[in-house]
Each structure stands twice: as structure tokens, then as C-alpha cells.
LUMVEX-751069 format. One line per field, with one value per residue (C-alpha): residue number from 1; x, y, z; residue in three letters. Coordinates in nm, 3 decimals. Layout:
<sites>
resi: [NUM,...]
px: [X,...]
py: [Y,...]
pz: [Z,...]
resn: [ALA,...]
</sites>
This chain:
<sites>
resi: [1,2,3,4,5,6,7,8,9,10,11,12,13,14,15,16,17,18,19,20,21,22,23,24,25,26,27,28,29,30,31,32,33,34,35,36,37,38,39,40,41,42,43,44,45,46,47,48,49,50,51,52,53,54,55,56,57,58,59,60,61,62,63,64,65,66,67,68,69,70,71,72,73,74,75,76,77,78,79,80,81,82,83,84,85,86,87,88,89,90,91,92,93,94,95,96,97,98,99,100,101,102,103,104,105,106,107,108,109,110,111,112,113,114,115,116,117,118,119,120,121,122,123,124,125,126,127,128,129,130,131,132,133,134,135,136,137,138,139,140,141,142,143,144,145,146,147,148,149,150,151,152,153,154,155,156,157,158,159,160,161,162,163,164,165,166,167,168,169,170,171,172,173,174,175,176,177,178,179,180,181,182,183,184,185,186,187,188,189,190,191,192,193,194,195,196,197,198,199,200,201,202,203,204,205,206,207,208,209,210,211,212,213,214,215,216,217,218,219,220,221,222,223,224,225,226,227,228,229,230,231,232,233,234,235,236,237,238,239,240,241,242,243,244,245,246,247,248,249,250,251,252,253,254,255,256,257,258,259,260,261,262,263,264,265,266,267,268,269,270,271,272,273,274,275,276,277,278,279,280,281,282,283,284,285,286,287,288,289,290,291,292,293,294,295,296,297,298,299,300,301,302,303,304,305,306,307,308,309,310,311,312,313,314,315,316,317,318,319,320,321,322,323,324,325,326,327,328,329,330,331,332,333,334,335,336,337,338,339,340,341,342,343,344,345,346,347,348,349,350,351,352,353,354,355,356,357,358,359,360,361,362,363,364,365,366,367,368,369,370,371,372,373,374,375,376,377,378,379,380,381,382,383,384,385,386,387,388,389,390,391,392,393,394,395,396]
px: [-0.009,0.157,0.188,0.180,0.266,0.355,0.693,0.820,0.581,0.714,0.558,0.643,0.506,0.648,0.617,0.737,0.929,1.046,1.380,1.684,1.686,1.551,1.479,1.428,1.323,1.338,1.090,1.003,0.730,0.851,0.953,0.958,0.551,0.651,0.929,0.918,1.086,1.334,1.454,1.334,1.535,1.623,1.470,1.671,1.955,1.927,1.880,2.230,2.389,2.250,2.491,2.805,2.861,2.732,2.859,3.015,3.028,3.224,3.062,3.291,3.194,2.824,2.888,3.122,2.892,2.625,2.832,3.087,2.797,2.658,2.404,2.310,2.236,2.029,1.766,1.483,1.311,0.919,0.651,0.588,0.889,1.221,1.315,1.667,1.660,1.877,1.810,2.033,2.092,1.812,2.075,2.224,1.870,2.004,2.306,2.161,1.896,2.196,2.312,1.979,1.806,2.207,2.159,1.800,1.905,2.250,2.361,2.683,2.578,2.968,3.040,3.298,3.075,2.779,3.005,3.113,2.760,2.638,2.850,2.699,2.335,2.399,2.554,2.268,2.021,2.194,2.189,1.819,1.753,1.987,1.771,1.448,1.293,1.378,1.315,0.943,0.885,1.047,0.867,0.519,0.404,0.479,0.179,-0.030,0.000,0.045,0.282,0.610,0.459,0.519,0.855,1.119,1.239,1.603,1.527,1.659,1.968,1.974,1.820,2.068,2.352,2.208,2.207,2.377,2.451,2.225,1.923,1.990,1.980,1.651,1.492,1.619,1.512,1.168,1.105,1.295,1.107,0.971,0.611,0.695,0.880,0.699,0.971,0.913,1.038,1.028,1.264,1.305,1.311,1.118,0.864,0.938,1.314,1.252,1.039,1.294,1.535,1.315,1.273,1.631,1.761,1.508,1.556,1.497,1.241,1.205,0.882,0.829,0.580,0.301,0.282,-0.013,0.015,-0.223,-0.147,-0.366,-0.426,-0.381,-0.394,-0.163,0.105,0.500,0.690,1.052,1.280,1.640,1.965,2.083,1.769,1.684,1.335,1.013,0.986,0.589,0.384,0.013,-0.077,-0.408,-0.499,-0.640,-0.738,-0.528,-0.364,-0.656,-0.923,-1.157,-1.134,-0.721,-0.774,-0.967,-0.680,-0.453,-0.693,-0.697,-0.305,-0.268,-0.502,-0.292,0.028,0.111,0.303,0.338,-0.076,-0.145,-0.316,-0.013,0.178,-0.076,-0.184,0.180,0.403,0.260,0.002,0.159,0.546,0.563,0.750,1.010,0.939,0.573,0.438,0.217,0.353,0.039,0.172,-0.066,0.032,-0.113,-0.183,-0.160,-0.315,-0.232,-0.139,0.189,0.142,0.502,0.601,0.859,0.849,1.007,0.956,0.708,0.493,0.384,0.043,-0.036,0.038,-0.109,-0.448,-0.390,-0.358,-0.622,-0.858,-0.743,-0.786,-1.138,-1.205,-1.114,-1.487,-1.626,-1.451,-1.612,-1.615,-1.354,-1.131,-1.136,-1.142,-0.808,-0.643,-0.781,-0.624,-0.268,-0.251,-0.309,-0.055,0.167,0.138,0.228,0.540,0.672,0.614,0.783,1.110,1.121,1.253,0.970,0.673,0.883,0.883,0.497,0.410,0.493,0.384,0.043,0.077,0.132,-0.230,-0.401,-0.467,-0.185,-0.529,-0.580,-0.241,-0.278,-0.659,-0.540,-0.701,-1.054,-0.994,-0.895,-1.164,-1.446,-1.348,-1.616,-1.678,-1.834,-1.541,-1.315,-1.582,-1.506,-1.209,-1.127,-1.381,-1.104,-0.906,-0.955,-0.807,-0.497,-0.122,0.129,0.473,0.664,1.026,1.112,1.404,1.495]
py: [-0.017,0.383,0.611,0.975,1.276,1.594,1.661,2.028,2.111,1.804,1.523,1.198,0.848,0.543,0.185,-0.144,-0.402,-0.725,-0.718,-0.503,-0.282,0.078,0.342,0.655,1.013,1.340,1.561,1.921,1.980,2.178,2.153,2.257,2.383,2.658,2.815,3.142,3.076,3.303,3.055,2.712,2.437,2.597,2.276,2.044,2.256,2.294,1.882,1.887,2.126,1.966,1.681,1.881,1.981,2.147,2.350,2.058,1.801,1.795,1.645,1.331,1.326,1.274,0.991,0.786,0.848,0.632,0.416,0.308,0.131,-0.024,0.192,0.345,0.768,0.954,1.261,1.326,1.648,1.613,1.918,1.920,1.791,1.745,1.407,1.318,0.954,0.665,0.280,0.155,-0.113,-0.053,-0.052,0.312,0.505,0.762,0.827,0.789,1.068,1.245,1.343,1.359,1.618,1.785,1.790,1.965,2.201,2.345,2.324,2.522,2.644,2.760,2.959,2.760,2.404,2.637,2.714,2.371,2.211,2.447,2.271,1.878,2.052,2.205,1.822,1.711,1.920,1.845,1.476,1.494,1.699,1.446,1.147,1.152,0.973,1.163,1.479,1.339,1.283,1.613,1.827,1.694,1.905,2.172,2.119,2.025,2.326,2.684,2.930,2.856,2.536,2.328,2.443,2.192,2.028,2.010,2.374,2.620,2.675,3.064,3.018,2.776,2.985,3.293,3.081,3.245,3.153,3.461,3.279,2.944,3.046,3.285,2.975,2.731,2.980,3.003,2.649,2.468,2.500,2.271,2.241,2.167,1.872,1.521,1.208,0.853,0.558,0.235,-0.046,-0.249,0.040,0.088,0.429,0.589,0.610,0.776,1.041,1.147,1.076,1.332,1.564,1.580,1.655,1.860,2.191,2.443,2.760,2.940,2.803,2.807,2.978,2.787,2.881,2.800,2.695,2.717,2.459,2.603,2.349,2.330,2.064,2.156,1.954,1.952,1.785,1.807,1.650,1.597,1.447,1.134,0.965,0.612,0.564,0.816,0.853,0.889,1.058,1.121,1.234,1.355,1.525,1.276,1.415,1.474,1.340,1.467,1.389,1.018,0.921,0.841,0.517,0.519,0.628,0.368,0.125,0.341,0.329,-0.070,-0.150,0.095,-0.029,-0.153,-0.482,-0.731,-0.823,-0.421,-0.302,-0.060,-0.428,-0.664,-0.420,-0.265,-0.485,-0.847,-0.805,-0.592,-0.569,-0.177,-0.145,-0.285,-0.044,0.052,0.172,0.410,0.627,0.743,1.119,1.217,1.490,1.748,2.032,1.791,1.483,1.326,1.010,0.950,0.678,0.603,0.400,0.435,0.333,0.308,0.622,0.500,0.409,0.711,0.743,0.375,0.400,0.716,0.566,0.271,0.456,0.686,0.398,0.246,0.585,0.640,0.259,0.345,0.443,0.165,-0.136,-0.440,-0.550,-0.835,-0.634,-0.383,-0.690,-0.821,-0.449,-0.379,-0.774,-0.691,-0.347,-0.469,-0.773,-0.498,-0.283,-0.567,-0.666,-0.296,-0.241,-0.523,-0.265,-0.057,0.248,0.191,0.204,0.494,0.702,0.663,0.699,1.071,1.089,0.963,1.231,1.572,1.430,1.443,1.042,0.879,0.733,0.535,0.389,0.081,0.047,0.004,-0.275,-0.171,0.188,-0.022,-0.253,-0.023,0.166,0.049,0.194,0.479,0.620,0.527,0.801,1.060,1.026,1.055,1.374,1.550,1.488,1.854,1.652,1.444,1.619,1.463,1.477,1.352,1.355,1.221,1.165,1.452]
pz: [-0.010,-0.088,0.196,0.164,0.374,0.372,0.522,0.550,0.240,0.035,-0.058,-0.002,-0.143,-0.008,-0.126,0.073,-0.108,-0.002,-0.193,-0.068,-0.336,-0.298,-0.589,-0.466,-0.670,-0.560,-0.883,-0.880,-1.038,-1.318,-1.711,-2.067,-2.063,-1.803,-1.998,-2.229,-2.567,-2.428,-2.232,-2.363,-2.263,-1.901,-1.703,-1.941,-1.848,-1.483,-1.469,-1.608,-1.395,-1.058,-1.140,-1.180,-0.831,-0.535,-0.233,-0.079,-0.357,-0.662,-1.013,-0.915,-0.602,-0.670,-0.894,-0.690,-0.405,-0.540,-0.795,-0.486,-0.312,-0.624,-0.729,-1.010,-1.036,-1.358,-1.407,-1.664,-1.808,-1.933,-2.007,-1.637,-1.429,-1.327,-1.148,-1.027,-0.909,-0.773,-0.765,-0.445,-0.203,0.052,0.334,0.175,0.152,0.416,0.187,-0.157,-0.022,0.116,-0.229,-0.424,-0.172,-0.183,-0.561,-0.559,-0.288,-0.338,-0.670,-0.768,-1.118,-1.139,-1.464,-1.598,-1.586,-1.698,-2.042,-2.093,-2.071,-2.345,-2.577,-2.459,-2.498,-2.793,-2.927,-2.779,-2.953,-3.302,-3.217,-3.205,-3.508,-3.771,-3.587,-3.780,-3.561,-3.240,-3.404,-3.509,-3.118,-3.026,-3.300,-3.279,-2.982,-3.191,-3.420,-3.134,-2.897,-2.961,-2.829,-2.632,-2.449,-2.754,-2.828,-2.740,-2.416,-2.493,-2.602,-2.868,-2.975,-2.899,-2.556,-2.482,-2.567,-2.389,-2.069,-1.761,-1.370,-1.275,-1.505,-1.385,-1.020,-1.056,-1.212,-0.935,-0.671,-0.839,-0.864,-0.633,-0.345,-0.083,-0.196,-0.557,-0.510,-0.458,-0.302,-0.455,-0.261,-0.353,-0.160,0.159,0.445,0.768,0.700,1.012,0.917,0.566,0.737,0.925,0.675,0.465,0.734,0.819,0.484,0.299,0.489,0.176,0.325,-0.044,-0.142,-0.514,-0.748,-0.910,-1.272,-1.433,-1.792,-2.091,-2.345,-2.630,-2.837,-3.240,-3.541,-3.835,-4.041,-4.112,-4.381,-4.446,-4.671,-4.581,-4.857,-4.760,-4.572,-4.704,-4.543,-4.503,-4.150,-4.107,-3.736,-3.714,-3.354,-3.249,-2.935,-2.592,-2.292,-2.026,-1.708,-1.483,-1.687,-1.624,-1.975,-1.892,-1.923,-2.222,-2.411,-2.239,-2.410,-2.746,-2.718,-2.686,-2.942,-3.203,-3.097,-2.851,-2.907,-3.218,-3.206,-3.182,-3.542,-3.650,-3.652,-3.773,-4.031,-4.151,-4.122,-4.056,-4.361,-4.631,-4.500,-4.539,-4.210,-3.965,-3.727,-3.638,-3.290,-3.093,-2.779,-2.578,-2.338,-2.071,-1.834,-1.609,-1.911,-2.262,-2.373,-2.732,-2.874,-3.220,-3.446,-3.622,-3.893,-4.110,-4.467,-4.854,-4.985,-5.271,-5.012,-4.799,-4.972,-4.871,-4.519,-4.459,-4.575,-4.343,-4.062,-4.126,-4.170,-3.844,-3.609,-3.781,-3.678,-3.347,-3.316,-3.394,-3.154,-3.054,-2.699,-2.776,-2.886,-2.623,-2.342,-2.481,-2.460,-2.117,-1.981,-2.193,-1.990,-1.637,-1.698,-1.861,-1.554,-1.311,-1.513,-1.499,-1.146,-1.065,-1.143,-0.802,-1.052,-1.282,-1.032,-0.814,-1.132,-1.174,-0.821,-0.893,-1.245,-1.071,-0.795,-1.037,-1.168,-0.853,-0.935,-0.632,-0.497,-0.803,-0.851,-0.651,-0.856,-1.214,-1.271,-1.102,-1.365,-1.652,-1.661,-1.624,-2.001,-2.234,-2.601,-2.458,-2.254,-2.489,-2.774,-2.518,-2.533,-2.921,-2.883,-2.758,-3.130,-3.335,-3.620,-3.701,-3.718,-3.946,-3.962,-4.243,-4.233,-4.618,-4.880,-5.054]
resn: [MET,ILE,LYS,ARG,GLU,ILE,ILE,ASN,ASN,ALA,ILE,LEU,LEU,TYR,GLN,GLN,ARG,GLU,MET,PRO,ILE,THR,SER,VAL,ALA,ILE,ALA,CYS,ARG,VAL,GLY,SER,MET,ALA,GLU,SER,LYS,ALA,ILE,LYS,GLY,ILE,SER,HIS,PHE,THR,GLU,HIS,MET,ILE,PHE,LYS,GLY,THR,GLU,LYS,ARG,THR,ALA,THR,GLU,ILE,SER,SER,ALA,ILE,GLU,SER,ILE,GLY,GLY,ASN,LEU,ASN,GLY,PHE,THR,GLY,PHE,ASP,VAL,THR,ALA,PHE,HIS,ALA,LYS,ILE,PRO,SER,LYS,HIS,PHE,ALA,LEU,ALA,PHE,ASP,VAL,LEU,SER,ASP,MET,VAL,GLN,ASN,PRO,ARG,PHE,ALA,GLU,ALA,GLU,ILE,GLU,LYS,GLU,LYS,LYS,VAL,VAL,LEU,GLU,GLU,ILE,LYS,MET,VAL,HIS,ASP,ASP,PRO,LYS,LYS,PHE,ILE,PHE,GLU,LYS,ILE,PRO,GLN,LEU,LEU,TYR,LYS,GLY,ASP,VAL,GLY,LEU,LEU,ILE,LEU,GLY,LEU,LYS,GLN,SER,VAL,LYS,ALA,PHE,SER,ARG,ASN,LYS,LEU,LEU,SER,TRP,HIS,LYS,ALA,ASN,TYR,GLY,LEU,ASN,ASN,PHE,VAL,VAL,SER,VAL,VAL,GLY,LYS,ASN,ASP,PHE,GLU,GLU,VAL,LYS,GLU,ILE,VAL,ARG,GLU,LYS,LEU,PHE,MET,LYS,ASN,LEU,ALA,GLU,ARG,LYS,LYS,ILE,LYS,ALA,GLU,LYS,ILE,CYS,ARG,SER,TYR,VAL,GLU,ARG,ARG,LYS,HIS,LEU,GLU,GLN,ALA,ASN,LEU,ALA,PHE,SER,PHE,HIS,LEU,PRO,ASN,GLY,PHE,SER,ASP,TYR,ARG,TYR,GLY,CYS,GLU,VAL,ILE,ASP,ALA,ILE,LEU,GLY,PHE,GLY,MET,SER,SER,TRP,LEU,PHE,GLN,GLU,ILE,ARG,GLU,LYS,ARG,ALA,LEU,ALA,TYR,SER,THR,HIS,SER,TYR,LEU,GLU,LEU,GLY,LYS,ASN,HIS,GLY,TYR,LEU,THR,ILE,TYR,VAL,GLY,THR,ASP,LYS,ASN,LYS,VAL,LYS,GLU,VAL,ASP,ALA,ILE,VAL,MET,GLN,LEU,ILE,LYS,LYS,LEU,LYS,SER,LEU,ASP,ARG,SER,GLU,ILE,GLU,THR,ALA,LYS,GLU,GLU,LEU,ILE,GLY,ASN,LYS,GLN,LEU,ARG,ARG,GLU,ASN,SER,LEU,ASN,ALA,CYS,ILE,GLU,MET,ILE,GLU,TYR,GLU,LEU,VAL,ASN,ARG,ILE,ASP,GLU,TYR,GLU,ARG,TYR,GLU,GLU,LYS,ILE,SER,GLU,VAL,ASN,LEU,ASN,THR,ILE,LYS,LYS,ALA,LEU,ALA,THR,ALA,GLN,GLY,VAL,ALA,LYS,LEU,PHE,VAL,LEU,PRO,LYS]
</sites>
């Protein structure tokens, strides 16, 4: 059973496990959707810089503290969240939390490191652009949301180049307050001891500014032709309800039917029956202010029209599902969720995702909530769509 408590204005989520392995994460409730164009990418850049040293630890000391006990350390940035996590033997929880809490509360933001990391992130931006599939998934939000909220999580070249120590300090002070922190712990630890450690180590006095974000929906398409490509990379994306919606579980069923595994419609229709692609799948994104599903297909440049017609037909077919298809997808989702949650880190991060959309009470009721989905639920979820945005990266 998940335990939830507020400690020093931060939210603590805890789940007991029997295996002596613990995953712990500290998440800040801010991501790329809260950024203006002038500072686009600052959440992601801050994530990088938080690993670069604190007032009492160098970057090497941060990583070696976790790795020397057999653990691993990482972080990620999303639309709504920036998170830092470690997976360690349970007996070393106090050390791991000391490192993570130090990182998020006391980053040094050394000017020399900022200048070095700009080069790293600019190379990351180039890497994503040069990989058509990665580019597609970064670009899609720009076709679905108006203004700054849909711009790249990694940032823009001009915004990254303009980052300074003062900008990072200002962003950190405004957003990294205890009221913006969610701590998630999954492992074999005494809950009372976990609470005491969290209470002792999270000590920031400032409170974060809570930003109201308006993600205004649009739906447009984009085609880009590139030299030296052998394959056409196609994406089809449409709006769905956000993570707060009662229809979010219907969205998961839609995703499972369309592109989840080898039995999905996409795999069967496009790969198995027609051999039009090696890679085809769907990806569901549900957050605080957004919800959408993207279908990806990599195909021959001469088969684009054929694949386009098939995908659009499959999307249309979603409105007339039969009961057996829905029930099969529900069972598949329930089983897959059980397998994923066996991994403590997956569970740790998923608990944060549920908390961000005020649904942590449903985390352990997943089977019940999925079982409630029917065709009417799916139709109401699909009613959110405002057409299909298409993003094609094609050989020139």
C-alpha cells in the first residue's frame, strides 16, 4: 500500500518492497511547458547542471557516492517535471537521499561548468535533429500546441547559448522550493526512518512559484525533406484528454489497441500483412496540461500514400471497436503494468506521475480503473481530438 505524507511542505510517497533494493526520486513540479521562448530548455539545462556539483560535492563525488555502493544515478526532464533518481541497496538509502537532496537544494552552477555544458546540450540538440525518429517525437508538440508550450524540451540553440549563472539561479529559486517537490521511495526500508531522513535533509526555506499553464490546442502538419535518407519517417498525432481526465484509462486502451506490441493493429496491418515497415508503434503522452497520442511508421518513400491511408483508416476504426478487442487490450494493459511495476524504479517514477495529476489514490486501483473502460469511454476520449497532425520526414 502506498503511504503519502507531507513533510516540510514536500510530498513523500512510499511503497514497501521485500527485496532489499530501493529506488528513490526527488521530482520538481516544473518542466518545459512552463518556459518562455527566451529561456526554452532551462529545465533540461538545470537538470544537467544539478549533476555538476554542489556546495559540498564535486560532480565526481556525486556520481562516485552512488556508484561506489553499487547503485546508479540519473535524471530526466519532461513537460511538467524535472526529476533525479537513484537505485541502491536498501541499507544505503540515507546516503542516497543525502546526495539527491544536496543536489536539488545546493547546486553550485559554476560559470565554467555552465559554458562547458552549453556545448554538450547543443550537441544533444544536433543529435536529436539528425535522427529523424527522435526529431519527430520532439517536434510533434509544436504541431499540437500553440506558442511556447510546444517547443523543444532540449531548448533552442539561441536560448541555450544565452543561459547564464544568474538565469539558472533565478530559475532554481523560483521553482525549486519544497512545496514543488515530490519524493518517491520504493524499497525495503522502515517508513518511520525514511520520514526522519526526509525531514532532516529537505530544509529549503523558500517556496516555489506555482505557474498556471495554458496549453492552447492546434492541429497542423509539417513535411521536411532531407538528403541522405533511405527511409520515410511518418508520424500521425491527435489530441486526447490530459492526465486529470476521467477518460485517461480509455486513452491507454486506445494506445494498446493501436500500437502496443506485435498483436496491435499497426503491427498487424502495416508490418505483418503488408510488409510496409520494420518499425511501427504508438506512443501515449498524458500530463497535467496535455494529452496526445502519436503513431510512428518508418517506410519506403514510395509507400507513403499507402501507409497514410492505412493509418487514417485505423484511427477512424477506433470509434467502432467491438467488445472483444477492448477486453483483450484491457487484459494486456493490466498484465503489462504488473510486469513493469516489478521494477522498483519504474514504480517509483510512475508514482510521481500519478501524484502530479492528483491520482495517486488510483495507483493501486489500476486494474479496477482499466476494467471500467468501455466503448463509450473511448468515444469520449476521442472526442477531444481536433483532427490528425501529420509530420513527415522524407528522403529528398
